[in-house]
Gaussian input, Z-matrix of N, CA and C with variables (Angstrom, degrees):
# hf/3-21g

backbone

0 1
 N
 C     1     B1
 C     2     B2     1     A1
 N     3     B3     2     A2     1     D1
 C     4     B4     3     A3     2     D2
 C     5     B5     4     A4     3     D3
 N     6     B6     5     A5     4     D4
 C     7     B7     6     A6     5     D5
 C     8     B8     7     A7     6     D6
 N     9     B9     8     A8     7     D7
 C    10    B10     9     A9     8     D8
 C    11    B11    10    A10     9     D9
 N    12    B12    11    A11    10    D10
 C    13    B13    12    A12    11    D11
 C    14    B14    13    A13    12    D12
 N    15    B15    14    A14    13    D13
 C    16    B16    15    A15    14    D14
 C    17    B17    16    A16    15    D15
 N    18    B18    17    A17    16    D16
 C    19    B19    18    A18    17    D17
 C    20    B20    19    A19    18    D18
 N    21    B21    20    A20    19    D19
 C    22    B22    21    A21    20    D20
 C    23    B23    22    A22    21    D21
 N    24    B24    23    A23    22    D22
 C    25    B25    24    A24    23    D23
 C    26    B26    25    A25    24    D24
 N    27    B27    26    A26    25    D25
 C    28    B28    27    A27    26    D26
 C    29    B29    28    A28    27    D27
 N    30    B30    29    A29    28    D28
 C    31    B31    30    A30    29    D29
 C    32    B32    31    A31    30    D30
 N    33    B33    32    A32    31    D31
 C    34    B34    33    A33    32    D32
 C    35    B35    34    A34    33    D33
 N    36    B36    35    A35    34    D34
 C    37    B37    36    A36    35    D35
 C    38    B38    37    A37    36    D36
 N    39    B39    38    A38    37    D37
 C    40    B40    39    A39    38    D38
 C    41    B41    40    A40    39    D39
 N    42    B42    41    A41    40    D40
 C    43    B43    42    A42    41    D41
 C    44    B44    43    A43    42    D42
 N    45    B45    44    A44    43    D43
 C    46    B46    45    A45    44    D44
 C    47    B47    46    A46    45    D45
 N    48    B48    47    A47    46    D46
 C    49    B49    48    A48    47    D47
 C    50    B50    49    A49    48    D48
 N    51    B51    50    A50    49    D49
 C    52    B52    51    A51    50    D50
 C    53    B53    52    A52    51    D51
 N    54    B54    53    A53    52    D52
 C    55    B55    54    A54    53    D53
 C    56    B56    55    A55    54    D54
 N    57    B57    56    A56    55    D55
 C    58    B58    57    A57    56    D56
 C    59    B59    58    A58    57    D57
 N    60    B60    59    A59    58    D58
 C    61    B61    60    A60    59    D59
 C    62    B62    61    A61    60    D60
 N    63    B63    62    A62    61    D61
 C    64    B64    63    A63    62    D62
 C    65    B65    64    A64    63    D63
 N    66    B66    65    A65    64    D64
 C    67    B67    66    A66    65    D65
 C    68    B68    67    A67    66    D66
 N    69    B69    68    A68    67    D67
 C    70    B70    69    A69    68    D68
 C    71    B71    70    A70    69    D69
 N    72    B72    71    A71    70    D70
 C    73    B73    72    A72    71    D71
 C    74    B74    73    A73    72    D72
 N    75    B75    74    A74    73    D73
 C    76    B76    75    A75    74    D74
 C    77    B77    76    A76    75    D75
 N    78    B78    77    A77    76    D76
 C    79    B79    78    A78    77    D77
 C    80    B80    79    A79    78    D78
 N    81    B81    80    A80    79    D79
 C    82    B82    81    A81    80    D80
 C    83    B83    82    A82    81    D81
 N    84    B84    83    A83    82    D82
 C    85    B85    84    A84    83    D83
 C    86    B86    85    A85    84    D84
 N    87    B87    86    A86    85    D85
 C    88    B88    87    A87    86    D86
 C    89    B89    88    A88    87    D87
 N    90    B90    89    A89    88    D88
 C    91    B91    90    A90    89    D89
 C    92    B92    91    A91    90    D90
 N    93    B93    92    A92    91    D91
 C    94    B94    93    A93    92    D92
 C    95    B95    94    A94    93    D93
 N    96    B96    95    A95    94    D94
 C    97    B97    96    A96    95    D95
 C    98    B98    97    A97    96    D96
 N    99    B99    98    A98    97    D97
 C   100   B100    99    A99    98    D98
 C   101   B101   100   A100    99    D99
 N   102   B102   101   A101   100   D100
 C   103   B103   102   A102   101   D101
 C   104   B104   103   A103   102   D102
 N   105   B105   104   A104   103   D103
 C   106   B106   105   A105   104   D104
 C   107   B107   106   A106   105   D105
 N   108   B108   107   A107   106   D106
 C   109   B109   108   A108   107   D107
 C   110   B110   109   A109   108   D108
 N   111   B111   110   A110   109   D109
 C   112   B112   111   A111   110   D110
 C   113   B113   112   A112   111   D111
 N   114   B114   113   A113   112   D112
 C   115   B115   114   A114   113   D113
 C   116   B116   115   A115   114   D114
 N   117   B117   116   A116   115   D115
 C   118   B118   117   A117   116   D116
 C   119   B119   118   A118   117   D117
 N   120   B120   119   A119   118   D118
 C   121   B121   120   A120   119   D119
 C   122   B122   121   A121   120   D120
 N   123   B123   122   A122   121   D121
 C   124   B124   123   A123   122   D122
 C   125   B125   124   A124   123   D123
 N   126   B126   125   A125   124   D124
 C   127   B127   126   A126   125   D125
 C   128   B128   127   A127   126   D126
 N   129   B129   128   A128   127   D127
 C   130   B130   129   A129   128   D128
 C   131   B131   130   A130   129   D129
 N   132   B132   131   A131   130   D130
 C   133   B133   132   A132   131   D131
 C   134   B134   133   A133   132   D132
 N   135   B135   134   A134   133   D133
 C   136   B136   135   A135   134   D134
 C   137   B137   136   A136   135   D135
 N   138   B138   137   A137   136   D136
 C   139   B139   138   A138   137   D137
 C   140   B140   139   A139   138   D138
 N   141   B141   140   A140   139   D139
 C   142   B142   141   A141   140   D140
 C   143   B143   142   A142   141   D141
 N   144   B144   143   A143   142   D142
 C   145   B145   144   A144   143   D143
 C   146   B146   145   A145   144   D144
 N   147   B147   146   A146   145   D145
 C   148   B148   147   A147   146   D146
 C   149   B149   148   A148   147   D147
 N   150   B150   149   A149   148   D148
 C   151   B151   150   A150   149   D149
 C   152   B152   151   A151   150   D150
 N   153   B153   152   A152   151   D151
 C   154   B154   153   A153   152   D152
 C   155   B155   154   A154   153   D153
 N   156   B156   155   A155   154   D154
 C   157   B157   156   A156   155   D155
 C   158   B158   157   A157   156   D156
 N   159   B159   158   A158   157   D157
 C   160   B160   159   A159   158   D158
 C   161   B161   160   A160   159   D159
 N   162   B162   161   A161   160   D160
 C   163   B163   162   A162   161   D161
 C   164   B164   163   A163   162   D162
 N   165   B165   164   A164   163   D163
 C   166   B166   165   A165   164   D164
 C   167   B167   166   A166   165   D165
 N   168   B168   167   A167   166   D166
 C   169   B169   168   A168   167   D167
 C   170   B170   169   A169   168   D168
 N   171   B171   170   A170   169   D169
 C   172   B172   171   A171   170   D170
 C   173   B173   172   A172   171   D171
 N   174   B174   173   A173   172   D172
 C   175   B175   174   A174   173   D173
 C   176   B176   175   A175   174   D174
 N   177   B177   176   A176   175   D175
 C   178   B178   177   A177   176   D176
 C   179   B179   178   A178   177   D177
 N   180   B180   179   A179   178   D178
 C   181   B181   180   A180   179   D179
 C   182   B182   181   A181   180   D180
 N   183   B183   182   A182   181   D181
 C   184   B184   183   A183   182   D182
 C   185   B185   184   A184   183   D183
 N   186   B186   185   A185   184   D184
 C   187   B187   186   A186   185   D185
 C   188   B188   187   A187   186   D186
 N   189   B189   188   A188   187   D187
 C   190   B190   189   A189   188   D188
 C   191   B191   190   A190   189   D189
 N   192   B192   191   A191   190   D190
 C   193   B193   192   A192   191   D191
 C   194   B194   193   A193   192   D192
 N   195   B195   194   A194   193   D193
 C   196   B196   195   A195   194   D194
 C   197   B197   196   A196   195   D195
 N   198   B198   197   A197   196   D196
 C   199   B199   198   A198   197   D197
 C   200   B200   199   A199   198   D198
 N   201   B201   200   A200   199   D199
 C   202   B202   201   A201   200   D200
 C   203   B203   202   A202   201   D201
 N   204   B204   203   A203   202   D202
 C   205   B205   204   A204   203   D203
 C   206   B206   205   A205   204   D204
 N   207   B207   206   A206   205   D205
 C   208   B208   207   A207   206   D206
 C   209   B209   208   A208   207   D207
 N   210   B210   209   A209   208   D208
 C   211   B211   210   A210   209   D209
 C   212   B212   211   A211   210   D210
 N   213   B213   212   A212   211   D211
 C   214   B214   213   A213   212   D212
 C   215   B215   214   A214   213   D213
 N   216   B216   215   A215   214   D214
 C   217   B217   216   A216   215   D215
 C   218   B218   217   A217   216   D216
 N   219   B219   218   A218   217   D217
 C   220   B220   219   A219   218   D218
 C   221   B221   220   A220   219   D219
 N   222   B222   221   A221   220   D220
 C   223   B223   222   A222   221   D221
 C   224   B224   223   A223   222   D222
 N   225   B225   224   A224   223   D223
 C   226   B226   225   A225   224   D224
 C   227   B227   226   A226   225   D225
 N   228   B228   227   A227   226   D226
 C   229   B229   228   A228   227   D227
 C   230   B230   229   A229   228   D228
 N   231   B231   230   A230   229   D229
 C   232   B232   231   A231   230   D230
 C   233   B233   232   A232   231   D231
 N   234   B234   233   A233   232   D232
 C   235   B235   234   A234   233   D233
 C   236   B236   235   A235   234   D234
 N   237   B237   236   A236   235   D235
 C   238   B238   237   A237   236   D236
 C   239   B239   238   A238   237   D237
 N   240   B240   239   A239   238   D238
 C   241   B241   240   A240   239   D239
 C   242   B242   241   A241   240   D240
 N   243   B243   242   A242   241   D241
 C   244   B244   243   A243   242   D242
 C   245   B245   244   A244   243   D243
 N   246   B246   245   A245   244   D244
 C   247   B247   246   A246   245   D245
 C   248   B248   247   A247   246   D246
 N   249   B249   248   A248   247   D247
 C   250   B250   249   A249   248   D248
 C   251   B251   250   A250   249   D249
 N   252   B252   251   A251   250   D250
 C   253   B253   252   A252   251   D251
 C   254   B254   253   A253   252   D252
 N   255   B255   254   A254   253   D253
 C   256   B256   255   A255   254   D254
 C   257   B257   256   A256   255   D255
 N   258   B258   257   A257   256   D256
 C   259   B259   258   A258   257   D257
 C   260   B260   259   A259   258   D258
 N   261   B261   260   A260   259   D259
 C   262   B262   261   A261   260   D260
 C   263   B263   262   A262   261   D261
 N   264   B264   263   A263   262   D262
 C   265   B265   264   A264   263   D263
 C   266   B266   265   A265   264   D264
 N   267   B267   266   A266   265   D265
 C   268   B268   267   A267   266   D266
 C   269   B269   268   A268   267   D267
 N   270   B270   269   A269   268   D268
 C   271   B271   270   A270   269   D269
 C   272   B272   271   A271   270   D270
 N   273   B273   272   A272   271   D271
 C   274   B274   273   A273   272   D272
 C   275   B275   274   A274   273   D273
 N   276   B276   275   A275   274   D274
 C   277   B277   276   A276   275   D275
 C   278   B278   277   A277   276   D276

   B1=1.4345
   B2=1.5216
   B3=1.3065
   B4=1.4534
   B5=1.5221
   B6=1.3140
   B7=1.4532
   B8=1.5165
   B9=1.3090
   B10=1.4582
   B11=1.5188
   B12=1.3040
   B13=1.4612
   B14=1.5335
   B15=1.3229
   B16=1.4640
   B17=1.5231
   B18=1.3280
   B19=1.4523
   B20=1.5183
   B21=1.3293
   B22=1.4616
   B23=1.5139
   B24=1.3295
   B25=1.4566
   B26=1.5191
   B27=1.3213
   B28=1.4591
   B29=1.5164
   B30=1.3236
   B31=1.4645
   B32=1.5233
   B33=1.3075
   B34=1.4586
   B35=1.5259
   B36=1.3203
   B37=1.4539
   B38=1.5111
   B39=1.3353
   B40=1.4605
   B41=1.5249
   B42=1.3118
   B43=1.4538
   B44=1.5173
   B45=1.3216
   B46=1.4702
   B47=1.5259
   B48=1.3346
   B49=1.4619
   B50=1.5287
   B51=1.3309
   B52=1.4642
   B53=1.5319
   B54=1.3344
   B55=1.4663
   B56=1.5250
   B57=1.3397
   B58=1.4557
   B59=1.5221
   B60=1.3169
   B61=1.4622
   B62=1.5296
   B63=1.3454
   B64=1.4608
   B65=1.5273
   B66=1.3287
   B67=1.4707
   B68=1.5252
   B69=1.3289
   B70=1.4520
   B71=1.5242
   B72=1.3291
   B73=1.4589
   B74=1.5248
   B75=1.3109
   B76=1.4591
   B77=1.5225
   B78=1.3308
   B79=1.4609
   B80=1.5225
   B81=1.3162
   B82=1.4643
   B83=1.5311
   B84=1.3270
   B85=1.4643
   B86=1.5174
   B87=1.3213
   B88=1.4671
   B89=1.5215
   B90=1.3390
   B91=1.4623
   B92=1.5287
   B93=1.3388
   B94=1.4718
   B95=1.5269
   B96=1.3285
   B97=1.4668
   B98=1.5245
   B99=1.3270
   B100=1.4619
   B101=1.5196
   B102=1.3158
   B103=1.4600
   B104=1.5187
   B105=1.3186
   B106=1.4562
   B107=1.5227
   B108=1.3312
   B109=1.4572
   B110=1.5109
   B111=1.3118
   B112=1.4609
   B113=1.5220
   B114=1.3320
   B115=1.4636
   B116=1.5219
   B117=1.3212
   B118=1.4621
   B119=1.5202
   B120=1.3149
   B121=1.4590
   B122=1.5157
   B123=1.3354
   B124=1.4550
   B125=1.5208
   B126=1.3108
   B127=1.4564
   B128=1.5193
   B129=1.3352
   B130=1.4594
   B131=1.5164
   B132=1.3274
   B133=1.4631
   B134=1.5199
   B135=1.3286
   B136=1.4600
   B137=1.5276
   B138=1.3264
   B139=1.4563
   B140=1.5139
   B141=1.3070
   B142=1.4675
   B143=1.5272
   B144=1.3303
   B145=1.4590
   B146=1.5259
   B147=1.3228
   B148=1.4521
   B149=1.5218
   B150=1.3147
   B151=1.4612
   B152=1.5301
   B153=1.3229
   B154=1.4575
   B155=1.5236
   B156=1.3199
   B157=1.4639
   B158=1.5301
   B159=1.3212
   B160=1.4623
   B161=1.5174
   B162=1.3098
   B163=1.4605
   B164=1.5212
   B165=1.3424
   B166=1.4601
   B167=1.5239
   B168=1.3258
   B169=1.4568
   B170=1.5231
   B171=1.3386
   B172=1.4610
   B173=1.5273
   B174=1.3320
   B175=1.4598
   B176=1.5290
   B177=1.3301
   B178=1.4644
   B179=1.5246
   B180=1.3302
   B181=1.4658
   B182=1.5202
   B183=1.3359
   B184=1.4706
   B185=1.5262
   B186=1.3309
   B187=1.4657
   B188=1.5177
   B189=1.3339
   B190=1.4615
   B191=1.5280
   B192=1.3203
   B193=1.4656
   B194=1.5195
   B195=1.3191
   B196=1.4650
   B197=1.5255
   B198=1.3247
   B199=1.4593
   B200=1.5200
   B201=1.3103
   B202=1.4620
   B203=1.5292
   B204=1.3217
   B205=1.4593
   B206=1.5269
   B207=1.3334
   B208=1.4638
   B209=1.5267
   B210=1.3260
   B211=1.4626
   B212=1.5228
   B213=1.3300
   B214=1.4667
   B215=1.5238
   B216=1.3285
   B217=1.4618
   B218=1.5281
   B219=1.3293
   B220=1.4671
   B221=1.5261
   B222=1.3258
   B223=1.4710
   B224=1.5217
   B225=1.3297
   B226=1.4716
   B227=1.5275
   B228=1.3305
   B229=1.4724
   B230=1.5199
   B231=1.3339
   B232=1.4695
   B233=1.5322
   B234=1.3315
   B235=1.4698
   B236=1.5247
   B237=1.3197
   B238=1.4561
   B239=1.5219
   B240=1.3282
   B241=1.4626
   B242=1.5159
   B243=1.3253
   B244=1.4613
   B245=1.5252
   B246=1.3068
   B247=1.4603
   B248=1.5295
   B249=1.3153
   B250=1.4590
   B251=1.5229
   B252=1.3244
   B253=1.4650
   B254=1.5182
   B255=1.3109
   B256=1.4538
   B257=1.5088
   B258=1.3518
   B259=1.4589
   B260=1.5257
   B261=1.3385
   B262=1.4605
   B263=1.5084
   B264=1.3296
   B265=1.4645
   B266=1.5214
   B267=1.3300
   B268=1.4505
   B269=1.5367
   B270=1.3307
   B271=1.4621
   B272=1.5131
   B273=1.3285
   B274=1.4519
   B275=1.5260
   B276=1.3321
   B277=1.4817
   B278=1.5138
   A1=107.88
   A2=114.29
   A3=120.21
   A4=109.02
   A5=115.61
   A6=121.12
   A7=112.03
   A8=115.94
   A9=121.90
   A10=107.69
   A11=118.73
   A12=127.06
   A13=110.87
   A14=115.05
   A15=121.18
   A16=111.21
   A17=115.90
   A18=121.61
   A19=111.65
   A20=115.95
   A21=120.63
   A22=108.36
   A23=116.33
   A24=121.84
   A25=107.09
   A26=117.00
   A27=123.79
   A28=107.97
   A29=115.70
   A30=120.73
   A31=107.77
   A32=116.15
   A33=121.50
   A34=108.53
   A35=115.78
   A36=119.86
   A37=114.80
   A38=117.86
   A39=119.88
   A40=109.55
   A41=116.06
   A42=121.34
   A43=109.72
   A44=116.36
   A45=121.38
   A46=109.42
   A47=117.45
   A48=119.45
   A49=111.49
   A50=116.59
   A51=120.36
   A52=109.15
   A53=117.71
   A54=119.30
   A55=109.76
   A56=115.27
   A57=120.45
   A58=110.63
   A59=115.01
   A60=120.59
   A61=110.98
   A62=117.01
   A63=120.64
   A64=109.40
   A65=117.45
   A66=120.06
   A67=110.59
   A68=115.99
   A69=122.25
   A70=109.15
   A71=115.78
   A72=120.87
   A73=107.33
   A74=115.85
   A75=121.13
   A76=108.09
   A77=115.84
   A78=121.26
   A79=108.36
   A80=115.29
   A81=121.80
   A82=111.76
   A83=115.78
   A84=120.84
   A85=115.42
   A86=118.37
   A87=122.09
   A88=108.00
   A89=116.17
   A90=121.18
   A91=109.50
   A92=114.73
   A93=122.54
   A94=108.69
   A95=117.37
   A96=121.83
   A97=107.55
   A98=116.16
   A99=121.12
   A100=111.48
   A101=115.26
   A102=122.25
   A103=106.45
   A104=115.77
   A105=120.78
   A106=109.50
   A107=116.45
   A108=121.99
   A109=109.95
   A110=116.13
   A111=120.52
   A112=112.21
   A113=116.72
   A114=120.94
   A115=113.42
   A116=117.69
   A117=120.32
   A118=110.29
   A119=115.13
   A120=121.98
   A121=107.53
   A122=115.18
   A123=121.44
   A124=106.97
   A125=116.78
   A126=122.84
   A127=108.00
   A128=116.53
   A129=122.05
   A130=109.08
   A131=116.47
   A132=118.55
   A133=108.96
   A134=115.01
   A135=120.24
   A136=108.74
   A137=115.77
   A138=121.51
   A139=114.31
   A140=117.36
   A141=122.04
   A142=108.50
   A143=115.91
   A144=119.59
   A145=108.87
   A146=116.64
   A147=127.33
   A148=111.33
   A149=114.94
   A150=120.98
   A151=110.54
   A152=114.35
   A153=122.82
   A154=107.13
   A155=116.90
   A156=121.25
   A157=110.04
   A158=115.73
   A159=122.64
   A160=108.87
   A161=116.92
   A162=122.33
   A163=106.41
   A164=116.73
   A165=119.81
   A166=110.48
   A167=115.08
   A168=122.42
   A169=107.67
   A170=118.27
   A171=120.37
   A172=113.42
   A173=117.28
   A174=120.25
   A175=111.34
   A176=116.17
   A177=121.69
   A178=110.65
   A179=116.25
   A180=122.19
   A181=108.12
   A182=119.25
   A183=120.75
   A184=111.45
   A185=116.50
   A186=120.41
   A187=111.93
   A188=118.26
   A189=120.03
   A190=111.14
   A191=117.25
   A192=121.05
   A193=110.71
   A194=116.51
   A195=121.68
   A196=110.24
   A197=116.81
   A198=120.15
   A199=112.19
   A200=117.80
   A201=120.42
   A202=110.57
   A203=116.11
   A204=120.75
   A205=111.91
   A206=117.39
   A207=120.61
   A208=115.13
   A209=118.17
   A210=119.84
   A211=112.82
   A212=117.87
   A213=118.63
   A214=111.02
   A215=117.66
   A216=120.45
   A217=110.52
   A218=116.82
   A219=120.74
   A220=111.48
   A221=117.02
   A222=120.14
   A223=112.79
   A224=118.35
   A225=121.44
   A226=111.13
   A227=116.61
   A228=120.57
   A229=106.11
   A230=118.28
   A231=120.53
   A232=112.39
   A233=115.30
   A234=120.88
   A235=109.43
   A236=115.27
   A237=121.60
   A238=111.09
   A239=116.31
   A240=122.25
   A241=108.60
   A242=116.45
   A243=121.76
   A244=108.91
   A245=115.57
   A246=120.32
   A247=108.74
   A248=116.30
   A249=119.38
   A250=111.31
   A251=116.37
   A252=121.49
   A253=108.06
   A254=115.91
   A255=121.27
   A256=108.22
   A257=116.26
   A258=119.40
   A259=111.63
   A260=117.67
   A261=120.45
   A262=108.98
   A263=116.77
   A264=122.69
   A265=108.23
   A266=115.83
   A267=120.61
   A268=108.28
   A269=115.77
   A270=121.41
   A271=107.34
   A272=115.95
   A273=121.36
   A274=107.78
   A275=117.48
   A276=119.24
   A277=112.24
   D1=143.03
   D2=176.36
   D3=-121.00
   D4=137.87
   D5=177.45
   D6=95.92
   D7=160.36
   D8=176.82
   D9=-141.43
   D10=100.07
   D11=6.38
   D12=-71.78
   D13=163.11
   D14=-175.37
   D15=-56.30
   D16=128.81
   D17=177.24
   D18=-107.31
   D19=-17.57
   D20=178.58
   D21=-148.37
   D22=132.34
   D23=176.03
   D24=-117.54
   D25=127.45
   D26=178.23
   D27=-113.79
   D28=125.57
   D29=178.05
   D30=-120.24
   D31=123.32
   D32=176.89
   D33=-102.56
   D34=151.04
   D35=175.63
   D36=78.49
   D37=22.93
   D38=177.61
   D39=-79.72
   D40=161.42
   D41=178.69
   D42=-63.33
   D43=132.01
   D44=179.40
   D45=-64.80
   D46=133.27
   D47=-179.43
   D48=-72.31
   D49=148.71
   D50=175.80
   D51=-76.60
   D52=173.84
   D53=174.56
   D54=-50.53
   D55=143.42
   D56=-171.10
   D57=-145.30
   D58=160.76
   D59=173.33
   D60=-98.32
   D61=3.53
   D62=176.39
   D63=-62.45
   D64=150.23
   D65=176.81
   D66=-58.45
   D67=144.48
   D68=179.52
   D69=-122.38
   D70=133.47
   D71=173.58
   D72=-120.68
   D73=146.21
   D74=178.83
   D75=-116.49
   D76=121.53
   D77=179.98
   D78=-123.51
   D79=117.75
   D80=179.71
   D81=52.07
   D82=40.32
   D83=176.09
   D84=84.03
   D85=4.14
   D86=178.27
   D87=-110.98
   D88=124.64
   D89=178.27
   D90=-87.08
   D91=136.55
   D92=-179.87
   D93=-128.09
   D94=128.77
   D95=171.80
   D96=-84.85
   D97=135.08
   D98=-175.63
   D99=-114.80
   D100=130.44
   D101=171.86
   D102=-121.10
   D103=112.64
   D104=-177.96
   D105=-93.55
   D106=113.78
   D107=176.83
   D108=-99.22
   D109=176.38
   D110=179.66
   D111=-67.54
   D112=-41.67
   D113=-176.39
   D114=-105.24
   D115=-19.97
   D116=-176.21
   D117=-153.92
   D118=155.65
   D119=173.05
   D120=-106.12
   D121=147.73
   D122=173.51
   D123=-119.87
   D124=122.98
   D125=177.82
   D126=-118.55
   D127=129.21
   D128=-177.58
   D129=-127.95
   D130=133.38
   D131=177.73
   D132=-60.94
   D133=144.14
   D134=179.85
   D135=-115.80
   D136=136.96
   D137=175.56
   D138=85.18
   D139=10.11
   D140=179.89
   D141=-127.87
   D142=132.79
   D143=-179.58
   D144=-126.96
   D145=122.68
   D146=1.52
   D147=-75.50
   D148=165.74
   D149=-178.05
   D150=-94.59
   D151=164.94
   D152=175.37
   D153=-117.03
   D154=137.03
   D155=-177.34
   D156=-125.21
   D157=137.90
   D158=176.61
   D159=-121.14
   D160=136.24
   D161=173.87
   D162=-126.69
   D163=123.70
   D164=-177.03
   D165=-158.75
   D166=165.51
   D167=176.26
   D168=-95.37
   D169=113.45
   D170=-177.45
   D171=-68.65
   D172=-12.33
   D173=175.79
   D174=-79.22
   D175=-16.89
   D176=179.91
   D177=-102.57
   D178=-42.94
   D179=-178.53
   D180=-124.93
   D181=121.50
   D182=178.28
   D183=-64.98
   D184=133.84
   D185=-178.28
   D186=-59.95
   D187=-35.92
   D188=-178.87
   D189=-63.63
   D190=-36.13
   D191=178.72
   D192=-67.19
   D193=-46.19
   D194=-178.96
   D195=-62.23
   D196=-50.29
   D197=-175.85
   D198=-67.32
   D199=-38.39
   D200=178.29
   D201=-63.63
   D202=-38.20
   D203=-179.00
   D204=-71.09
   D205=-39.81
   D206=-172.95
   D207=-96.14
   D208=-12.78
   D209=-177.74
   D210=-63.92
   D211=-33.87
   D212=179.92
   D213=-64.86
   D214=-37.60
   D215=176.71
   D216=-70.05
   D217=-43.33
   D218=-179.32
   D219=-64.18
   D220=-29.32
   D221=-178.29
   D222=-70.43
   D223=-11.69
   D224=177.20
   D225=-66.30
   D226=-24.16
   D227=174.97
   D228=-87.09
   D229=119.38
   D230=-175.70
   D231=-59.60
   D232=140.75
   D233=176.86
   D234=-78.14
   D235=128.90
   D236=176.89
   D237=-99.04
   D238=-19.83
   D239=176.45
   D240=-158.92
   D241=168.68
   D242=178.92
   D243=-130.93
   D244=164.58
   D245=175.78
   D246=-66.67
   D247=141.57
   D248=177.14
   D249=-81.85
   D250=-26.67
   D251=177.02
   D252=-128.33
   D253=117.72
   D254=179.07
   D255=-108.31
   D256=123.37
   D257=-177.82
   D258=-79.98
   D259=-21.85
   D260=178.76
   D261=-157.72
   D262=137.48
   D263=176.14
   D264=-120.18
   D265=130.85
   D266=-178.54
   D267=-134.95
   D268=129.78
   D269=172.14
   D270=-115.27
   D271=116.38
   D272=-177.09
   D273=-118.73
   D274=128.95
   D275=179.79
   D276=-66.87

């Protein structure tokens, strides 16, 4: 967790999600399934087992910043599949 109170929660080793109709974004080659809630967003890596999950308030922390920062670590787990429909692709140095 980062922040006090927590502004971002990172969970490693979560169960990989099955195929889904949730929106998918690809950041630096890592696909993330997005669930937008009223108070927080949950983003989970797709196609990697185990998965990585982020829970954060996008009004406090921009999703592009979080995903760009953490995608390099998440990419260490080999992709076994990718999203068939990607709503947004972002490559950030």
